[in-house]
N, C-alpha and C positions, 0 to 999 in steps of 0.2 A: 813568372806571376810578378806581379807589384804585391810587394808587402802592404798589409791595411791594417787599422786597429792600433793594437797596443805595442806591435812587429815595427811601429814605426818612430817609435820615440826614441828622440836623443836627450840623453841623462852627461850630468856636469859631475866632474872627477872623479868623484866619490861614490857616484853610481842612486842617486836621492830623486834629483829631483830633475822632472824635465824641461830644457834652459826656454823655450819659449811659449810663455803665457799668454802669447796676444789670443785674442776673440778670432775665430776662423769663417767670422760674418755670410754663415751659409741658411741663414734662417730665413722663411718667406714671411715677412711681417704685412699683416692686413690690419690697419686700425691697430686695435689694443691688444691682438691675438697673434701668434705667432707660433710657426712648427720647424721642426730642423730634424734632418734625420743623424743617428748617432752610430751608425753600422760600422763607417771607416773612421770614426774620432778617437782620440784618446779621453782616458777621465780626463784631464786638464784642461785639454779643448773644449770638452763637453760644456764642465763647466764655468770656462772663460764665457764660453756664448751663451749661457744660460744667465751670465750674472751680466754680460753686455745688453741680454733685452731688458732685463728685468730694474739695470739699473741706470742704463745709459740709454736707452732707446722707449723708454715708459711703458712698456708691453706689462700689460696685467695678467696674462693667463698664455702659457705657453705650453708646448707638448712638444714631446721628445720622446721620436720612435724608433725601437732598435736600440734599448740603452744596453741591450748583451750582457747584461748581468757583470757587469762592469763595477768594480767597489769604490766605496766613496763620490757617489754621483749625489747633488743633492745639496751638499751642506752649507753653512754658512749664510742663509738663505735672510736677512734682516729684514721684510717689508712686507709687506701685505701682497698678496699675488697668487695666481692658481697655477700650481704645475702638475701635470700631467705624464708620468712616464709609461708608455706604451708598451708594458713589457717587464722582465725581471730586476734586479738590483743584486748586487756582489752585498758583500762586509759594509758597513757604517755607513749603509744609505740614510741619507737626510741628517744628518746629526746635526747639531750647534742651532737648528733653525728657530725663528723668533719671528711670528707671524702668516707665516703660508700656509696655504690649503691643497696637498699635495695629495694624487690617487695615483697608486702604483698596479698598472693592471697587468699581475705576477705574483712573483713570491718575492723575498727577500734575505740575503744572509745576515750574518752574526750584528748585532749591537747597531740594532735600524734605529735612529733617531735618538739617537745617545746625545744626553744633552738637549734633548728640545724644549725648548721657554715659554712658546705658545704657538697658535695656530692649529691646523687641523692634518692627520694621514690617516690615510686609508688603504688597509693594502689588500688587494683582492685575493691572497694568495694565505700560503703559510710564511712565518716568519722564523728566524734562528735563533739560537741565544741571546742571553744580553739585550732580547729587544726592550727597548725606552730606558736601557740602564739611565742612571742618573737624571730622567725627566720631571722636569720642574713646573711646568705647565700644558695650556692644551688636552685635543684629545688623539688617542692614537687609536684607531681601529682596525684590526687585523680579523678580517673573515675566515681564514683558514686555521692552522695550528702555531704553538710560540716554543719554543727550544726552550731548555734550563733559564735559571733565574731571570725570567723577566721582571721586570721591575729594579731588579737591586738597586737598592741607591734610593729610589726614587720617592723624590724631595715635592711634588705636585703634581697635577693633571690627571687624568683618566686614562686608562688603558681596559680596553674593550678586546674578549678575544671570544669569539663564534665557537671554536673550537675545540682540543685538547689541550693543555699549559702542562710541560713536562715539570721536572722537579727542581724544588727549592724557588719557586715562583713566590715573590715579594717578599726575599730574602731582603735583611736589613731594611726594609722600607720605614720612609722616616713621615712621609704625609702623602696625599692624595689618595685614589682608589683606583681598585682592579676590578673588573667586572668581567669574570669568566666560566661562560656559557657551559663548556663543557667539564669532562672530568679531568683533575689536577693530579698529577706526580705526588710522592713524596717531599715532605718538609716546607709544607704550606706556611709561609710566613715567618720562615725562621728567623728569629735575634728583630722581629723587627719591634720599632720604636712606636710610631702612630700611623695615624691611617686606616682604610679599612680595605679588604677582601672582600668581595662578595661571589659563593659559589652555587652554579647550581647543579652540576655534578655530585658525584662523590671524592672524596680525597681520598688519599692512600695514605697520608699519616700528615700531623701538624707536625711545627718546626717548632723549635724552644720558644715560650710566650705565646705562640698565637692560640685564641681563647675564641669560643664562639662570642658573639652577641649578641646584644636584645637588640633587636629590628624597631624601626620608631616610623614615624607617617615619612618622616623628611627622607630615610632609605628609599622606600617606595618611590615616593616623587622625584626621585635620582636618576634612579632605573628606571621607568615611564618615560618622563623628559631623554634620556639618551635614547633610548631606545626609537622614542619619536622621531630625533632628530634624522638620527641614520637610515631610517626607514627597516627596522630589522625588523618588525612585524610584533607581533604580542610577547612579553616578556616572559619566562619560566619564572619558576619559585627558585628562589635562591636564600643561600644559609649566610648567614652574616658571620664574620671575623674581624678581630680588633687584636689589639696587643692587650698581655695579661697583665704588664707591669710589673713584673716578679724582677726583671732586671736593673730595676731604677734604682741603683744604691752606687749611685756612684758623687761622689764628694767633688764638691766648687774647685777644688783645689787639687794639683798632683802632688802625689806625694815630695817629689823633691822643692815645690814651691809650699808645703807644709811645714817642710823642714826647716827654711827659711824666715817661713814667720814667727816659727817657736824659741 
């Protein structure tokens, strides 16, 4: 039986990188739309074909069938387009993106949409830990559950989770928003600096320096607008959490720098 998929990869002497990075040219193109089957393609071939379609062929809408939960798919797309993954992705899916609208018709593994700059990603299923890590902009919608440390070090954008969120959600949140419709595990907003967390379910425990905030008309407008955009129905009742700013005791200079000044 012939080997298919990842088993057909050829590596360099260090065993790190697949040598052949050329696009396979297997997509069916119809005007500004294209589709291709990723079942028998390696990760690098899938990404190369996607980039060929978007950057060289001028295709604005791509559907990728049978992604097979492979890792690191759809990364580094820096232009406006629409991408549909008809299936599940593995780790580090859709990271480092700036502009695309992506629909994942399945679940994703760890670190989905890491360092996302702008655009929209909608995930129909569950997402693993570290979802939206260091995210800077755009909207990330997870219609299932998320794992631990969702939005860790988040610097902007909006994360919406319809299901349950695990422990340390919003850890070290710097800016941006998270709209959490289900229950949340322990350590919500631990060591957050800024930003806003909205929770409709119960919170097992708050993290360090995370406190309940005062609700405003701007909060109502934000929630209603996001629910309307993504057709999520009538918003539930949320509680707002913000940084208590008890940890804001940093000097402008490091100790070694102060010694030099003095």
